[in-house]
C-alpha positions as CSV (number, residue, x, y, z in Angstrom):
1,X,37.3,-10.5,2.4
2,X,34.6,-12.1,4.7
3,X,34.1,-8.6,6.3
4,X,34.0,-6.9,2.8
5,X,31.2,-9.4,1.7
6,X,29.3,-8.8,5.0
7,X,29.4,-5.1,4.4
8,X,28.3,-5.4,0.9
9,X,25.4,-7.6,1.8
10,X,24.4,-5.0,4.6
11,X,24.4,-2.3,2.1
12,X,22.2,-4.2,-0.2
13,X,19.7,-4.9,2.5
14,X,19.6,-1.1,3.6
15,X,19.1,-0.2,-0.1
16,X,16.2,-2.7,-0.2
17,X,14.7,-1.4,3.0
18,X,14.7,2.1,1.6
19,X,11.7,1.2,-0.6
20,X,11.3,0.8,-4.4
21,X,10.1,4.4,-5.1
22,X,9.8,4.9,-8.8
23,X,8.7,1.2,-9.4
24,X,6.7,1.2,-12.5
25,X,3.9,-1.4,-11.7
26,X,3.1,-1.9,-15.5
27,X,6.4,-3.9,-15.5
28,X,5.0,-6.5,-13.1
29,X,1.4,-7.0,-14.1
30,X,1.7,-10.4,-15.5
31,X,-1.0,-11.4,-13.0
32,X,-4.8,-11.5,-13.3
33,X,-6.5,-8.5,-11.7
34,X,-9.1,-9.1,-9.1
35,X,-12.5,-7.4,-9.9
36,X,-12.7,-3.6,-9.3
37,X,-14.9,-4.2,-6.4
38,X,-13.1,-7.2,-4.9
39,X,-13.6,-8.2,-1.3
40,X,-10.7,-10.1,0.0
41,X,-9.9,-11.6,-3.4
42,X,-6.9,-13.9,-3.3
43,X,-4.0,-11.9,-4.8
44,X,-0.3,-12.3,-4.9
45,X,2.0,-9.5,-6.0
46,X,1.4,-9.7,-9.8
47,X,-2.4,-9.7,-9.2
48,X,-2.3,-6.9,-6.8
49,X,-0.1,-4.8,-9.3
50,X,-2.5,-5.7,-12.1
51,X,-5.5,-4.3,-10.1
52,X,-3.7,-1.1,-9.4
53,X,-2.9,-0.7,-13.0
54,X,-6.3,-1.5,-14.1
55,X,-7.7,1.1,-11.6
56,X,-5.3,3.7,-12.9
57,X,-6.2,3.0,-16.5
58,X,-10.0,2.7,-16.0
59,X,-10.6,5.6,-13.6
60,X,-7.5,7.8,-14.2
61,X,-7.1,8.2,-10.4
62,X,-4.0,7.7,-8.4
63,X,-4.2,4.8,-5.9
64,X,-3.6,4.7,-2.3
65,X,-2.6,1.0,-1.2
66,X,-3.4,0.4,2.6
67,X,-1.8,-2.5,4.1
68,X,-3.5,-4.0,7.2
69,X,-4.0,-7.0,9.3
70,X,-6.2,-8.2,12.1
71,X,-3.2,-8.9,14.3
72,X,-2.0,-5.3,13.9
73,X,-3.2,-3.2,16.7
74,X,-2.1,0.3,15.3
75,X,-4.0,-0.6,12.2
76,X,-7.3,-0.4,14.3
77,X,-6.4,3.1,15.5
78,X,-5.3,4.2,12.1
79,X,-8.5,2.9,10.2
80,X,-10.6,6.1,10.9
81,X,-7.9,8.3,9.3
82,X,-8.0,6.5,6.0
83,X,-11.8,6.2,6.0
84,X,-12.1,9.9,6.7
85,X,-9.6,10.9,3.8
86,X,-11.4,8.4,1.6
87,X,-14.7,10.1,2.2
88,X,-13.3,13.5,1.6
89,X,-11.3,12.5,-1.6
90,X,-13.2,10.6,-4.2
91,X,-10.5,11.6,-6.6
92,X,-8.2,9.1,-5.2
93,X,-8.8,5.3,-5.3
94,X,-8.0,3.0,-2.4
95,X,-7.0,-0.6,-2.4
96,X,-6.8,-2.5,0.9
97,X,-4.3,-5.3,1.2
98,X,-4.7,-7.7,4.1
99,X,-1.3,-8.8,5.0
100,X,-0.2,-12.1,6.2
101,X,-3.5,-13.0,8.1
102,X,-6.1,-15.7,8.3
103,X,-9.1,-15.3,6.1
104,X,-11.6,-15.6,9.0
105,X,-9.8,-12.8,11.0
106,X,-9.6,-10.7,7.9
107,X,-13.2,-11.0,7.1
108,X,-14.2,-10.0,10.6
109,X,-11.8,-7.0,10.6
110,X,-12.8,-5.4,7.3
111,X,-16.5,-5.4,8.5
112,X,-15.6,-4.1,12.0
113,X,-13.3,-1.4,10.9
114,X,-15.2,-0.3,7.7
115,X,-12.6,-1.5,5.2
116,X,-15.5,-3.2,3.3
117,X,-16.2,0.4,1.9
118,X,-13.4,-0.1,-0.7
119,X,-11.8,-3.0,-2.6
120,X,-9.5,-5.3,-0.8
121,X,-7.3,-8.2,-1.6
122,X,-5.9,-11.1,0.7
123,X,-2.3,-11.3,0.5
124,X,-1.4,-14.4,2.8
125,X,2.3,-14.3,1.9
126,X,2.8,-10.6,2.2
127,X,4.3,-10.2,-1.3
128,X,2.7,-6.9,-2.2
129,X,3.8,-5.3,0.9
130,X,7.4,-6.2,0.4
131,X,7.3,-5.1,-3.2
132,X,5.7,-1.7,-2.4
133,X,8.3,-0.9,0.4
134,X,6.2,-1.6,3.6
135,X,8.7,-2.5,6.2
136,X,6.0,-3.5,8.9
137,X,2.4,-2.8,9.8
138,X,0.5,-0.6,9.4
139,X,1.8,0.7,6.2
140,X,0.6,2.7,3.0
141,X,1.9,2.9,-0.5
142,X,1.2,5.8,-3.0
143,X,0.8,5.1,-6.8
144,X,0.5,8.0,-9.1
145,X,-1.8,8.2,-12.3
146,X,0.8,6.5,-14.5
147,X,1.0,3.4,-12.3
148,X,4.3,4.4,-10.7
149,X,5.0,4.0,-7.0
150,X,5.9,7.4,-5.7
151,X,6.3,6.6,-2.0
152,X,5.4,4.6,0.9
153,X,5.1,5.0,4.7
154,X,5.5,2.4,7.4
155,X,3.8,3.1,10.8
156,X,0.7,4.9,11.6
157,X,0.1,7.8,9.3
158,X,-1.2,11.0,10.6
159,X,-4.1,12.7,8.8
160,X,-1.8,15.7,7.9
161,X,0.7,13.6,6.2
162,X,-1.9,11.6,4.5
163,X,-3.5,15.0,3.3
164,X,-0.1,15.9,1.8
165,X,0.2,12.7,-0.1
166,X,-3.3,13.0,-1.5
167,X,-2.6,16.6,-2.6
168,X,0.5,15.4,-4.3
169,X,-1.1,12.5,-6.1
170,X,-4.4,14.1,-7.0
171,X,-3.6,17.7,-7.3
172,X,0.1,17.7,-8.3
173,X,1.0,19.4,-5.1
174,X,4.5,19.2,-3.6
175,X,5.9,15.8,-2.8
176,X,5.7,15.3,1.2
177,X,9.0,15.6,2.7
178,X,10.6,12.3,3.5
179,X,10.0,11.7,7.3
180,X,11.0,8.9,9.6
181,X,8.4,6.2,8.8
182,X,8.1,3.7,11.6
183,X,10.5,1.0,12.7
């Protein structure tokens, strides 16, 4: 009986780690959305969800949610990939979510790596990353024009895969194939 309970718990954990693709963010927007141009606004998960839904409703654009942290070395290497894609694709909104960091380190990081070019929120407890399927850092989540999570990727994302996701989100291109995504 104990073994069966352990196996059931492990199965639940694996299902949770698979990511909540299909999650309708409108169902969790009981928070207060930070301003559209927020710079490290304090935000828990409902506040972050409210920001994403407000952006989708206001602009009609899908949203790329980029999770980062000053302590994350791969986040530094990956930053230019996101900034280049963002510059090339204004048809997609970007929200940066600083994950489980200190405010001072986060403030320095966003300036040094150019993440002050788009709105960011400060999620000290990591609620948004867990809710959107991130299983480590760096991570990115993809939300369509209806406010529904359509995918997430954990680990550094290469430019080609990011372009595939942008094509899927903004131009109704094919959904990128599920690839191994980090640890």
